[in-house]
N, C-alpha and C positions, 0 to 999 in steps of 0.2 A: 975714463973716457970719461971725452965730454957731451953734452949734452949733446949735441949737432951730431956724435959721431953714435948718439941712441937715438937722436928721429929721424938721420939716414940709413939705423943700420932693423932700426923698426923697418919704411919701405923697403931696403933690400931682399928683408929675410920673409913677410906676406905679404909681397905681389912677385918676390922671385926673380926678379933686376941688379943691373950695375946701377955705378953711383954716380957712370956716366946719364945715366935715363934723369935724370933728380926733375934736373933742372928745368922747370918750363910742368915738367909732371901736371896733369889735369885729373881728375876725377873722369870716368872712364873713358882714357886717353885708350889703354892699355882693357883687354879680357881681364888678368883680376882681379884690375879695378873697378869691380858692380857695387852693387847694397853690398853683396852679401861681403867681398874683399874689404870695402867699407870700414863694418862693423869691427874685424881683423887688426881693420889697423886700430883705429882705437885703442882697441884693446889691448895694442900693444903698450904704444903712445901711452892709454889710463897708469901701464904696469909694468912701465923703462921710466916714469918720471913720477912712482906715487899721485897724482893725481885721479881725480872723475872731474869730468866736460857736461857741458851743461845740454840738452839736448840741444839748444838754439845754435855752437859750436859744435855739435856734433853733426846738421845737418849746413850752415856754411864751410865748412872744412873744406874745400873745391877744389884745391891744387898742394900742392909740392910748399909754397912761397904762403898762401894764407894757411896753411899749420902752420905753419915759426908765426906767425903775427896772435893766429889765438894765442900762442899758447906762452905767449911772452904776456899776453893778458893780468892783470896782478892777482886776481883768481889763479889762476896757474904757477907762478913766478919762476915762469922756465925762461934763461937768461941764456943766451946766443953765441 
């Protein structure tokens, strides 16, 4: 499974959405992406990529696209 597939799967599994809904998805665009859903998504991503995200990055993670920007930071080393 590629990193992009892992990333997408975390969203799909956490929010019970389709891959077609991912592009442009933002925090609170769907009812499942509330504060509790957000932490579930972060936990799924940390597990999938074997990382521990910084608190500031968790707060800044406000969209599907922004999450990819954050995960490619050197401290996480995820490549898409």
